[in-house]
PLY file of the C-alpha trace (Angstrom):
ply
format ascii 1.0
element vertex 109
property float x
property float y
property float z
element edge 108
property int vertex1
property int vertex2
end_header
94.32 112.24 133.14
90.88 113.29 133.24
88.93 112.29 130.26
85.79 114.12 129.13
82.89 111.85 128.18
80.72 113.27 125.51
77.29 112.10 124.18
78.70 112.23 120.69
81.33 110.41 118.91
83.02 110.32 115.42
80.90 108.34 112.81
77.37 109.02 114.53
74.54 110.39 112.57
73.32 113.55 114.23
70.73 116.36 113.91
71.38 119.92 114.67
68.47 121.02 117.13
69.44 124.63 117.67
71.11 127.69 116.03
71.13 128.78 112.38
71.47 125.24 111.03
68.54 123.88 113.05
67.12 120.78 111.35
69.98 119.85 109.36
71.63 116.40 109.89
74.77 114.33 108.88
77.56 112.27 109.82
80.06 113.44 112.51
83.43 113.95 110.89
85.49 115.04 114.10
85.00 115.90 117.64
87.03 118.66 119.30
86.71 117.63 123.10
88.75 120.61 124.59
86.61 123.15 122.51
83.38 121.14 122.84
82.54 121.46 119.18
81.79 118.85 116.35
82.35 118.87 112.56
79.33 117.54 110.71
79.19 116.53 107.01
77.54 119.09 104.90
76.42 121.41 107.79
77.87 125.08 108.15
79.96 125.02 105.09
82.66 127.76 105.30
84.20 129.44 102.22
88.04 129.90 102.70
90.11 131.80 100.14
93.57 130.30 99.21
96.35 132.26 97.88
98.18 131.26 94.71
100.72 128.45 95.25
102.08 125.40 93.54
99.13 123.44 94.38
96.69 126.10 93.40
98.33 128.19 90.56
95.15 130.25 90.11
94.23 130.50 93.79
91.06 128.81 95.07
87.96 129.24 97.21
87.66 126.03 99.28
84.48 124.95 100.91
84.95 123.06 104.19
82.65 122.25 107.26
82.82 124.52 110.35
82.48 123.55 113.86
79.17 123.59 115.92
78.89 123.48 119.74
78.18 120.00 120.85
75.21 120.93 123.00
73.37 122.19 119.82
73.52 118.51 118.39
71.57 115.26 119.18
72.26 111.74 118.18
70.04 110.02 115.58
71.86 107.01 115.04
75.17 105.44 116.54
77.95 104.90 114.11
79.55 101.31 114.06
82.25 101.09 116.52
84.54 98.04 116.98
84.97 96.89 120.57
88.45 96.52 122.15
87.90 92.64 122.34
87.41 92.37 118.62
90.62 94.44 117.84
92.73 92.37 120.23
91.50 89.11 118.70
92.15 90.50 115.08
95.82 91.66 116.35
96.46 88.21 117.84
95.28 86.78 114.41
97.52 88.89 112.39
100.57 88.09 114.51
100.16 84.34 113.75
100.04 85.37 109.90
102.99 87.83 110.26
106.38 87.86 108.77
108.01 84.84 110.41
104.99 82.68 110.41
105.47 79.40 108.43
102.81 78.38 106.07
101.83 74.78 105.43
103.06 73.55 102.12
100.90 71.28 100.11
102.47 67.93 99.22
103.19 67.81 95.57
102.60 64.53 93.66
0 1
1 2
2 3
3 4
4 5
5 6
6 7
7 8
8 9
9 10
10 11
11 12
12 13
13 14
14 15
15 16
16 17
17 18
18 19
19 20
20 21
21 22
22 23
23 24
24 25
25 26
26 27
27 28
28 29
29 30
30 31
31 32
32 33
33 34
34 35
35 36
36 37
37 38
38 39
39 40
40 41
41 42
42 43
43 44
44 45
45 46
46 47
47 48
48 49
49 50
50 51
51 52
52 53
53 54
54 55
55 56
56 57
57 58
58 59
59 60
60 61
61 62
62 63
63 64
64 65
65 66
66 67
67 68
68 69
69 70
70 71
71 72
72 73
73 74
74 75
75 76
76 77
77 78
78 79
79 80
80 81
81 82
82 83
83 84
84 85
85 86
86 87
87 88
88 89
89 90
90 91
91 92
92 93
93 94
94 95
95 96
96 97
97 98
98 99
99 100
100 101
101 102
102 103
103 104
104 105
105 106
106 107
107 108
């Protein structure tokens, strides 16, 4: 499989550098790799009209973020990412504390 490497990842703080939303910034919520688009928190809010349903008996106008092309965005600050080594160490620790693990009993007086 060919994997596309992009300059932006989920959790990064980014700024929009061109287009209608130039100058606005926020945290990346989602990266759509195949479409080369990103969802940024609080940028390009779209109003979606929802029909009446059991969840929304009155109907609703929901606001959500719309996608922006990845080339119109630059990274301000990288989000915190856990390295694979830390994840493996944590998983190994959890195995020792898992279901079948025996705990030391304190001697009672």
